[in-house]
C-alpha positions in Angstrom: 63.1 1.4 -31.1 60.8 0.0 -28.4 58.5 -2.9 -29.7 54.8 -2.1 -29.7 52.8 -4.2 -27.4 49.7 -6.0 -28.4 46.7 -3.6 -28.0 44.9 -6.0 -26.2 47.5 -6.9 -24.1 47.6 -3.3 -23.3 43.9 -2.9 -22.4 44.0 -6.5 -20.5 41.1 -7.8 -22.4 40.2 -11.2 -24.7 40.7 -10.7 -28.4 36.8 -11.2 -28.7 36.0 -8.3 -26.2 32.9 -6.2 -26.7 33.1 -2.3 -26.9 31.7 -2.4 -23.5 34.5 -4.5 -22.2 37.0 -2.2 -23.9 35.8 0.6 -22.4 35.3 -0.6 -19.1 39.0 -1.6 -19.3 40.2 1.5 -20.7 38.3 3.7 -18.0 40.1 1.5 -15.2 43.5 1.9 -16.5 43.3 5.5 -18.1 42.7 7.1 -14.5 45.7 4.9 -13.0 48.0 6.4 -15.4 46.9 9.8 -16.1 49.6 12.1 -15.8 47.8 14.5 -13.3 47.5 11.4 -10.9 51.2 10.5 -11.4 53.2 13.9 -11.4 56.3 12.0 -10.1 56.2 9.0 -12.5 58.1 10.1 -15.8 56.7 6.8 -17.7 52.8 7.3 -16.7 52.6 10.0 -19.8 53.8 7.0 -22.1 51.7 4.5 -20.4 48.4 6.7 -20.8 49.5 7.6 -24.4 49.5 3.7 -25.1 46.1 3.3 -23.7 44.6 5.8 -25.8 46.0 4.6 -29.0 44.8 0.8 -28.1 41.2 2.1 -27.0 41.2 4.5 -30.4 41.7 1.1 -32.3 39.6 -1.2 -30.5 36.7 1.1 -30.6 36.7 1.5 -34.2 35.5 -1.7 -36.2 37.6 -0.7 -39.6 40.7 0.1 -37.6 39.9 -3.4 -35.1 39.4 -5.5 -38.3 42.4 -4.1 -40.2 44.6 -4.6 -36.7 43.0 -8.4 -36.1 44.5 -9.1 -39.7 47.9 -7.2 -40.1 48.6 -6.4 -36.6 50.6 -3.0 -36.0 51.7 -3.1 -39.5 48.0 -2.0 -40.8 49.0 1.5 -39.2 52.0 2.3 -41.3 52.2 4.1 -44.7 51.3 1.7 -47.7 49.1 -0.9 -46.1 46.0 -1.5 -47.6 43.1 0.1 -45.8 44.7 2.4 -44.0 47.0 5.6 -43.6 47.6 5.8 -39.7 46.9 8.6 -37.6 45.6 8.3 -34.0 43.3 11.0 -32.1 45.0 12.9 -28.9 45.0 10.5 -25.9 43.7 13.8 -23.7 40.8 13.9 -26.2 39.8 10.3 -25.8 40.1 10.5 -22.0 37.4 13.9 -22.1 35.3 12.1 -24.4 35.4 8.7 -22.9 34.8 10.3 -19.4 32.2 13.0 -20.3 34.1 15.8 -18.9 35.8 19.0 -20.0 36.1 21.0 -16.8 32.3 20.7 -15.4 33.0 18.1 -12.6 31.5 14.8 -13.1 34.4 12.0 -13.2 37.1 14.8 -13.3 36.0 16.0 -9.7 35.9 12.5 -8.6 39.3 11.4 -9.7 41.3 14.4 -10.0 39.8 16.6 -7.1 37.9 18.9 -9.4 37.6 19.0 -13.3 38.9 22.0 -13.9 41.9 23.3 -11.4 41.5 26.7 -9.5 45.0 28.3 -8.9 45.4 30.7 -5.9 44.2 33.6 -8.0 41.0 32.1 -9.3 41.9 31.4 -12.7 40.3 28.1 -14.0 40.3 26.5 -17.6 37.2 27.0 -19.9 35.1 24.6 -20.9 35.3 22.4 -24.2 32.5 23.0 -26.9 30.8 20.9 -29.4 29.2 22.3 -32.8 27.4 20.2 -35.2 28.3 21.6 -38.8 26.8 20.2 -42.2 28.4 20.2 -45.4 28.2 19.0 -48.8 29.9 16.1 -50.5 31.6 18.5 -52.7 33.1 20.2 -49.8 33.9 16.8 -48.0 35.9 16.0 -51.2 37.8 18.8 -52.0 38.2 20.7 -48.7 36.3 23.7 -47.5 37.3 26.8 -45.2 34.0 27.5 -43.0 33.0 30.6 -40.6 30.8 29.4 -38.0 29.1 31.4 -35.4 29.2 30.3 -31.8 27.5 31.8 -28.6 29.5 31.3 -25.9 31.6 32.9 -22.8 34.5 35.1 -24.0 37.0 37.0 -22.0 35.4 40.4 -20.7 36.7 43.3 -22.7 36.7 45.6 -19.7 38.6 43.8 -17.3 40.6 41.8 -19.7 39.4 38.5 -18.3 41.0 39.4 -14.5 37.6 39.8 -13.1 38.6 43.1 -11.3 38.0 47.0 -11.6 41.1 49.0 -12.7 43.0 49.4 -9.3 41.1 46.7 -7.7 43.0 44.4 -5.5 42.7 40.7 -4.2 42.0 40.6 -0.3 41.9 37.6 1.9 38.2 36.0 1.8 36.4 37.2 5.3 34.2 34.2 5.3 37.1 31.6 5.8 39.8 33.9 6.7 42.1 32.9 3.4 41.9 29.5 3.8 39.6 28.1 1.1 37.6 25.9 3.4 35.1 26.2 6.0 34.7 24.0 9.0 31.1 23.2 10.2 30.4 21.2 13.4 27.8 18.3 13.3 27.5 16.5 16.5 30.5 15.4 17.2 32.1 15.6 13.7 33.7 18.7 12.3 33.3 18.9 8.4 35.6 20.8 6.1 34.1 22.1 3.0 35.0 24.6 0.1 34.2 27.9 0.9 30.9 29.2 -1.1 32.0 32.7 -1.2 35.7 32.6 -2.7 35.3 29.1 -4.2 38.3 27.6 -2.4 40.9 30.1 -3.6 41.0 31.9 -0.1 41.2 35.3 -1.8 38.3 37.8 -3.2 38.7 40.8 -5.6 37.6 43.8 -3.8 36.0 45.5 -6.5 34.7 42.9 -9.1 34.1 44.2 -12.4 30.8 45.7 -13.0 30.7 43.9 -16.3 31.4 40.4 -15.7 30.9 40.3 -11.9 34.2 39.3 -11.1 34.3 36.4 -13.7 36.3 37.7 -16.2 34.0 36.5 -18.8 30.6 37.6 -20.5 28.5 35.6 -23.2 29.3 36.6 -26.3 28.7 35.6 -30.6 32.1 34.5 -32.0 32.9 34.1 -35.4 35.3 31.3 -36.0 37.1 29.9 -39.2 37.7 26.3 -39.7 39.4 24.6 -42.4 37.8 21.3 -43.5 40.8 19.1 -45.0 39.7 17.3 -48.3 38.6 13.7 -47.8 37.0 14.2 -44.5 34.5 11.6 -43.4 31.1 12.0 -41.8 31.1 11.9 -38.0 35.0 13.2 -38.0 35.6 15.5 -35.5 37.7 18.6 -35.7 39.6 20.5 -32.6 39.7 24.2 -33.1 42.3 25.0 -30.5 41.4 27.6 -27.4 38.0 28.4 -29.2 35.9 26.9 -26.4 34.8 28.8 -23.6 37.0 31.8 -22.0 38.6 30.3 -18.2 37.7 32.0 -15.3 39.2 35.2 -14.2 42.0 35.0 -17.0 42.6 30.9 -17.3 43.0 28.8 -20.2 40.3 28.8 -22.8 39.0 25.5 -23.7 38.5 23.7 -26.8 36.1 23.8 -29.7 34.9 20.4 -31.3 33.5 20.6 -34.5 31.6 17.2 -35.9 31.1 17.0 -39.6 27.8 15.7 -41.0 27.8 15.0 -44.8 24.5 15.8 -46.5 23.3 12.9 -48.6 23.7 13.8 -52.4 21.3 13.6 -55.2 23.5 11.3 -57.5 26.3 10.0 -55.5 26.9 7.6 -52.6 30.1 7.3 -50.5 31.7 4.3 -49.2 35.1 5.2 -47.4 36.7 6.8 -50.5 34.8 5.5 -53.4 31.5 6.9 -54.8 29.1 5.2 -56.5 26.2 6.3 -58.9 23.5 4.8 -61.0 23.1 5.3 -64.8 20.5 4.7 -66.9 21.1 3.7 -70.3 18.8 2.8 -73.6 18.5 -0.9 -74.1 20.0 -0.4 -77.8 23.3 1.4 -76.3 23.5 -1.6 -74.1 22.5 -4.1 -77.0 24.9 -2.2 -79.6 27.2 -0.7 -77.7 28.6 2.8 -77.6 29.9 5.6 -75.4 28.0 7.8 -72.6 28.9 10.5 -70.4 29.1 9.7 -66.6 28.9 12.3 -63.8 31.8 12.8 -61.4 32.5 15.6 -59.0 34.8 17.4 -61.3 32.5 17.2 -64.1 31.7 14.6 -66.9 33.8 11.5 -67.8 33.3 9.2 -70.7 32.8 5.7 -70.6 32.9 3.1 -72.9 29.8 0.8 -73.1 30.5 -2.7 -74.6 27.8 -4.5 -76.8 25.9 -6.7 -75.0 26.2 -4.9 -71.5 23.6 -6.6 -68.9 21.7 -4.4 -66.5 23.4 -4.0 -63.1 26.9 -4.4 -64.6 29.4 -2.2 -62.7 32.2 -0.1 -64.3 35.1 1.4 -62.6 36.5 4.9 -63.3 40.1 5.0 -61.5 40.6 8.0 -59.5 37.4 9.5 -59.8 36.1 9.0 -55.9 37.0 10.9 -53.0 40.7 11.5 -51.9 42.2 10.2 -48.7 42.4 12.3 -45.8 45.8 10.9 -44.6 47.3 9.1 -47.4 46.4 11.3 -50.4 45.5 8.5 -52.7 42.0 8.8 -54.6 39.2 6.4 -54.6 37.4 5.1 -57.7 33.8 6.1 -59.3 32.0 3.0 -59.6 29.2 3.4 -61.9 26.3 0.8 -62.3 24.7 0.7 -65.6 20.9 0.2 -65.9 19.3 -1.0 -68.9 16.0 0.9 -69.4 13.2 -1.0 -71.5 11.1 1.4 -73.2 7.5 1.6 -71.4 5.5 2.7 -74.6 5.8 1.8 -77.9 3.7 2.8 -80.8 2.5 0.4 -83.5 5.6 1.0 -85.8 8.0 0.6 -82.9 6.2 -2.6 -82.0 6.4 -4.1 -85.5 10.0 -4.0 -85.6 10.5 -5.2 -82.3 8.7 -8.2 -82.9 10.4 -8.7 -86.1 14.0 -8.5 -84.0 12.5 -11.1 -81.8 11.6 -13.4 -84.4 15.2 -13.1 -85.8 16.5 -13.9 -82.1 17.5 -17.3 -81.5 19.0 -18.8 -78.0 22.5 -17.6 -78.6 21.6 -14.0 -78.4 20.3 -14.7 -74.6 22.6 -17.1 -73.1 21.7 -15.8 -69.3 18.0 -16.5 -70.3 18.8 -20.1 -71.6 21.1 -21.1 -69.1 18.8 -20.5 -66.0 15.8 -22.2 -67.8 18.0 -25.2 -68.6 18.8 -25.4 -64.4 15.2 -24.7 -63.8 13.7 -27.7 -66.0 12.7 -30.0 -63.3 10.3 -27.2 -61.6 8.6 -26.9 -64.9 7.3 -30.5 -65.0 
C-alpha cells in the first residue's frame, strides 16, 4: 500500500498557510495535473485526486485541526471527532474555479468549459438549489421533492435539435471547418464560426420547438434523499439533474445546499444538542426528577439535591446521529434555577423563617466568594 504524502507537501505550502495561500496553490497545481490536460499521463488523475483530498482537508477548519493533531489517522474509522470521507475531486475543481460548463476558467485552460463534439453535443450546466429543512429532518433524514426550473431535453426532437427526417449539412459560412478567417491589415485572424459554433455542421431543418438546441425550459420535480445527521451548509449532488446538454449532450448535475432552520428549543453543535431547562428553586434545593425534551420525545432526568443554576447534565445518545460514523451525540441540558418573582405575605414569611435557619454551611459558594473578596470591602 502506497504511503500517503503530507497534505502540506502535496500543495507545497507551509503548515501555517492561510486559506488564500492554500487556494492559490491548489488552483495552480489542479490545472497542471487535470486529467483533461494530461490525456497521455496515467498518473495525472491520481495526482489530481491527491490535490483535491489535500485541499478538502486544509480548507476545512475542523478537518485541518484534526489532521494537524493526528495526521492521516484523523480520517480513519474510530479516530476521535472524525469519520472519514472526502468530496469528489472534480466537484472541488468546479467549485474552486466557479465553472460548470459555462466558460470562464474552463475556457482559459481547457479550450472551452463544455466541450462540443462534431455533432454539436455539449454537456449541460451544473445547477445549485438552496433547501431549508428542520432540525428534526436533519437528525432523522427525510425524502424531499423539489421543483427546479431548468432546461430539459426537448420532447419533440428527443434532444437532437432536428425535425424528424432532417439531416446535418456542412455549414455554408465556414465550409465545414468550424472556423472563419478574417483579415485585419497584414494579419489573418481565425475565429470560431458564429453560425455553427465551431462544429462545422448545421441542422438542415432545426426543431421548431427548441430552435435546434435540443432543450427547452421546463419545471422539473426531483426527489432527493437527505441522510440522517446532515449538517448545515452540506451539499448533496443529484447526478444528471442539472441542465440538459445541447443537442443530446449529457446533463449537468444538481447541487443541493442544505440550510437548517433555527429550532425553538435546541441548539446544535456538531452531533451534540443543547437546551436550557428552567426548574423551581425548591426542586433544585430538595432534588427530584424532571422531564427533559428530546427530539424523540421526553426523557427523565434526576436532579440531585443542592443543584446550582447553570449546571449541565448529559443525556447520552440523545443527540444527532453522525452522518458518517453512525454514532450518536449527546443532549446536554443546562438547568436554570428560577427564583419566584412574586410572593404573597404568607410565602414571604415562610421564606424569612427559612432564611433565618440557614447558616454558612448551606451556601458554601457564597461564603467562599466573600472570604476571597474581604479585602475589597475594607
